[in-house]
C-alpha positions in Angstrom: 92.1 89.4 125.9 93.2 92.7 127.4 90.8 95.6 127.7 91.4 98.3 125.0 92.1 101.7 126.4 92.1 104.5 123.8 95.5 106.2 123.5 97.6 103.2 124.7 100.0 101.2 122.6 98.2 98.3 120.8 94.7 99.8 121.3 93.7 99.5 117.6 94.8 95.8 117.4 92.9 94.8 120.6 89.8 96.8 119.6 89.9 95.3 116.1 89.9 91.8 117.6 86.9 92.6 119.9 84.9 94.2 117.0 85.7 91.2 114.8 84.3 88.8 117.4 81.3 91.0 118.1 80.5 91.2 114.4 80.6 87.4 114.0 78.4 86.9 117.0 75.8 89.4 115.8 75.5 87.8 112.4 75.5 84.3 114.0 72.5 85.3 116.2 70.6 86.7 113.2 71.3 83.6 111.2 70.3 81.3 114.1 67.0 83.2 114.6 66.2 82.9 110.9 67.1 79.2 110.7 65.0 78.5 113.9 62.0 80.2 112.3 62.4 78.4 109.0 62.8 75.0 110.7 59.8 75.5 113.0 57.4 76.9 110.5 58.7 75.5 107.2 58.5 78.9 105.6 60.4 82.2 105.5 57.2 84.2 106.0 57.1 84.3 109.8 57.9 86.6 112.7 61.4 85.1 113.2 62.4 86.3 109.8 61.5 89.9 110.7 63.5 89.6 114.0 66.4 88.2 112.1 66.4 91.0 109.5 66.2 93.6 112.3 69.1 91.8 114.0 71.1 92.4 110.9 71.0 96.2 111.6 73.5 96.1 114.5 75.5 93.4 112.8 75.9 95.6 109.7 76.8 98.6 111.9 79.4 96.5 113.6 80.7 95.3 110.2 81.2 99.0 109.1 83.1 99.6 112.3 85.2 96.5 111.7 86.2 97.8 108.2 87.4 101.1 109.7 89.4 99.2 112.3 91.0 97.1 109.6 92.0 100.2 107.7 93.5 101.9 110.7 97.2 101.2 111.3 98.6 101.7 114.8 102.1 102.5 116.0 104.8 100.0 115.0 106.7 98.3 117.8 110.0 99.8 116.4 108.6 103.3 116.6 107.2 102.8 120.0 110.6 101.6 121.3 112.2 104.8 120.0 109.5 107.1 121.3 108.9 105.7 124.8 112.4 106.6 126.2 112.1 110.3 125.2 108.5 110.9 126.3 109.7 112.0 129.7 106.9 113.7 131.6 104.7 114.1 128.5 101.6 112.0 128.3 101.8 110.1 125.0 98.8 109.0 123.0 99.4 106.0 120.7 97.3 104.5 117.9 95.2 107.5 117.1 93.0 107.3 113.9 91.0 110.3 112.8 88.4 110.4 110.1 87.0 113.3 108.2 84.7 113.5 105.2 87.7 113.7 102.8 90.5 111.8 104.4 91.5 109.5 107.2 94.5 110.4 109.3 96.6 107.7 111.0 98.7 109.0 113.9 101.1 106.6 115.5 102.0 108.9 118.5 100.8 112.3 119.7 101.4 114.5 122.7 99.7 117.7 124.0 101.7 120.2 126.0 100.3 123.7 126.7 99.3 125.0 123.3 101.5 122.6 121.3 100.4 119.3 119.7 103.2 117.1 118.3 102.2 114.2 116.1 104.1 111.4 114.5 102.7 109.4 111.6 104.0 106.3 109.8 101.5 106.8 107.0 103.0 107.2 103.5 100.3 109.4 102.1 99.5 111.7 105.0 97.7 114.9 104.2 99.3 117.2 106.7 97.5 120.4 105.7 94.0 118.8 105.8 94.8 117.2 109.2 95.7 120.5 110.7 92.6 122.1 109.2 90.4 119.3 110.6 91.8 119.6 114.1 91.7 123.4 114.1 88.0 123.3 113.0 87.1 120.7 115.8 89.0 122.8 118.4 87.2 126.0 117.4 83.9 124.2 117.8 85.0 123.1 121.3 86.2 126.6 122.3 89.9 125.7 122.2 92.1 128.4 120.5 95.7 129.0 119.5 96.9 125.5 119.2 100.1 124.8 117.3 99.9 121.5 115.5 103.1 119.9 114.1 103.2 116.6 112.3 106.1 114.6 111.0 106.9 111.2 109.6 110.6 111.4 110.5 111.1 109.5 113.8 114.4 111.1 114.6 113.0 114.6 114.1 110.0 113.7 116.2 112.1 112.3 119.1 114.1 115.5 119.0 110.9 117.5 119.2 109.8 115.5 122.2 113.2 116.0 123.9 112.9 119.7 123.3 109.4 119.9 124.6 110.5 118.0 127.7 113.4 120.4 128.2 111.1 123.4 128.3 110.4 124.4 131.9 107.3 126.5 131.4 104.2 126.8 133.4 101.3 125.2 131.8 97.7 124.3 132.6 97.3 120.5 132.9 93.5 120.9 133.0 93.6 122.5 129.6 95.8 119.7 128.3 93.3 117.2 129.5 90.5 119.0 127.8 92.4 118.9 124.5 93.1 115.2 125.0 89.5 114.5 125.7 88.5 116.2 122.4 91.2 114.2 120.6 90.0 110.9 122.1 86.4 111.8 121.2 87.0 112.4 117.6 89.4 109.5 117.0 88.5 105.9 116.3 
């Protein structure tokens, strides 16, 4: 299996597979410890049972993580094939999945350039206003101000926006763009 790098195409699928395997292994270890204790002592009342129950804690945490990865949808191959040629010098981030207390936000592709964030989603029920509020709140907490966030679910419109952003020959601060990307990677799945 390939290593999953956040922001690359196929990240969610690769990460989902790894978390699935990890979850199965964690539960298998706990079950094996429990069975070993039961077979050797003939009773559930032993130290092995306690160790097996404690081993279920990371297994259950991994299971919750797995459920999130199964809910997250990444960028489709069709969309990626349309977006990649128009990315130009922009650093694209694929398969971004953001969670908040109220909603989950599936972003297929996203770019950061100066004070502009463009995002494309393939989600049918995307809560645009809540997504912008969520990111704005996170950016304020991180000391990042004056970001313009634009989301769309129209691939042609998004590709046009990318071409327009590429055509702009303005001075920008790549270090600031990296800081924004780091925040986005930190708050995404």
